[in-house]
C-alpha positions in Angstrom: 2.1 -9.1 -8.8 -1.1 -7.4 -10.0 -4.0 -6.8 -7.7 -7.4 -6.1 -9.3 -9.3 -3.0 -8.4 -12.8 -1.9 -9.5 -11.4 1.1 -11.4 -8.1 -0.2 -12.7 -5.2 -2.6 -12.0 -2.5 -1.2 -9.6 1.0 -2.6 -9.5 2.4 -2.6 -5.9 6.1 -2.3 -5.6 7.9 -2.6 -2.3 11.6 -1.5 -1.9 14.0 -0.9 0.9 13.9 2.6 2.4 17.0 4.7 2.0 18.3 7.9 3.5 17.1 9.7 0.3 13.5 8.8 1.4 13.6 11.0 4.5 11.8 14.0 2.9 8.9 11.7 2.0 8.8 9.5 5.1 9.2 11.9 8.0 6.0 14.0 7.2 4.1 10.7 6.7 5.4 9.5 10.1 4.0 12.6 11.6 0.7 12.1 9.9 0.7 8.5 11.1 1.3 9.5 14.7 -1.5 12.2 14.6 -4.0 9.5 13.4 -6.3 7.1 15.1 -3.8 4.3 14.4 -1.7 5.5 17.5 -2.9 5.9 21.0 0.0 8.0 22.4 2.4 10.6 21.4 6.0 9.8 20.6 8.8 12.4 20.8 10.0 13.7 17.4 13.6 12.7 18.2 12.5 9.1 18.7 10.7 9.2 15.4 13.8 10.5 13.7 16.0 7.9 15.4 13.6 5.2 14.1 14.0 6.4 10.6 17.8 6.5 10.9 17.9 3.0 12.3 15.5 1.7 9.5 17.9 3.0 6.8 21.1 1.8 8.6 22.6 -1.7 8.7 20.6 -2.5 11.9 19.3 -6.1 11.3 16.4 -5.6 13.8 14.5 -3.0 11.8 13.7 -2.6 8.1 12.1 0.4 6.4 10.0 -0.2 3.3 8.6 2.2 0.7 5.4 1.2 -1.0 4.7 2.4 -4.6 1.6 1.9 -6.7 1.8 2.5 -10.5 5.1 4.4 -10.0 3.8 6.8 -7.3 4.8 6.7 -3.6 1.8 5.0 -1.8 3.2 4.7 1.8 5.8 3.3 4.0 6.2 0.5 6.6 8.6 -0.3 9.4 9.0 -3.9 10.4 11.1 -5.3 13.2 12.6 -8.8 13.4 12.6 -10.8 16.6 12.6 -14.4 17.9 9.8 -15.7 20.1 10.2 -18.8 22.3 6.5 -19.5 21.7 6.6 -19.3 17.9 10.1 -18.9 16.5 11.1 -16.2 14.0 8.7 -13.2 14.2 8.1 -10.0 12.4 6.3 -7.1 14.0 4.6 -4.7 11.7 5.5 -1.5 13.6 4.0 1.0 11.3 2.0 0.7 8.0 1.0 4.0 6.4 -0.9 4.2 3.2 -1.5 7.5 1.5 -5.1 8.6 2.2 -5.9 9.0 -1.5 -4.9 5.3 -2.0 -6.7 3.8 0.9 -9.5 1.3 0.2 -7.9 0.2 -3.1 -6.4 -3.1 -1.9 -2.9 -1.8 -1.2 -2.9 -2.9 2.4 -3.9 -6.4 1.5 -1.3 -6.4 -1.3 1.4 -5.3 1.1 0.6 -8.1 3.5 0.7 -10.7 0.7 4.1 -9.3 -0.4 5.3 -9.4 3.2 4.2 -13.1 3.7 5.9 -14.1 0.5 9.0 -12.1 1.2 9.6 -13.7 4.6 8.6 -17.3 4.1 10.5 -18.6 7.2 8.7 -16.3 9.6 6.5 -18.2 12.0 4.5 -15.3 13.4 3.5 -11.8 12.1 2.5 -9.5 14.9 0.9 -6.0 14.9 -1.0 -3.6 17.1 -4.3 -2.0 16.2 -6.3 0.6 18.2 -10.1 0.3 18.7 -10.4 3.6 16.9 -9.1 2.1 13.7 -11.9 -0.4 12.7 -11.0 -0.5 9.0 -7.5 -1.6 9.7 -8.8 -4.2 12.2 -11.2 -5.6 9.6 -8.4 -5.9 7.1 -6.1 -7.7 9.6 -8.9 -10.1 10.5 -9.5 -10.9 6.8 -5.8 -11.7 6.5 -6.0 -14.2 9.4 -4.8 -12.1 12.3 -6.4 -12.9 15.6 -6.1 -11.2 19.1 -3.2 -12.6 21.0 -4.8 -12.1 24.4 -1.9 -10.7 26.3 -1.7 -7.4 28.0 1.6 -5.7 27.3 3.6 -4.3 30.1 6.6 -2.0 29.6 9.3 -0.4 31.6 10.8 2.6 29.9 14.2 4.0 30.5 
C-alpha cells in the first residue's frame, strides 16, 4: 500500500519483531516511556520482559516493526484478548513512530494496515494521555471514541 505525502510517497512495511530487533526496539521503548504518551514509569525489567514476550511464541502479545522506504520508522506492541461486550479485541499497547517521521501519515497507515491484517477483530482499543493531543486527534479521525470506563487495577 502506498500512502501519499506532500513531499513524496512513502511505502509502509510492517513485519513481526524478532530477537534481532532488540538493539533497535529497547532504546525506542525507553524514549516512549519518557514521553507524554505515558503517565507513569515502568520498571526496566518489565519493559525487557515485554520485549521478550513479544518475540516469543506467546499468543497474547505481538511485536511489530514499522519501516518506511526501507528505514526503521517505529515499533508497536499489540495484545490479543476477548471481550464479552464485543468479541475478539486487540489492544494497541504501544505505538512509537520515529520523531523525524511523525506527521507524515505513518500512524494512519499503520492503523489501516492493522485493521486490514485483523479483519475478524471486533474492537480495537488503546489508551491516550491528555498530554498527547496529536495522537488523540489521529485516533478520533480513525473512528476511535472514548469508552467511558474508569479502569481499576490490582497489582501483584
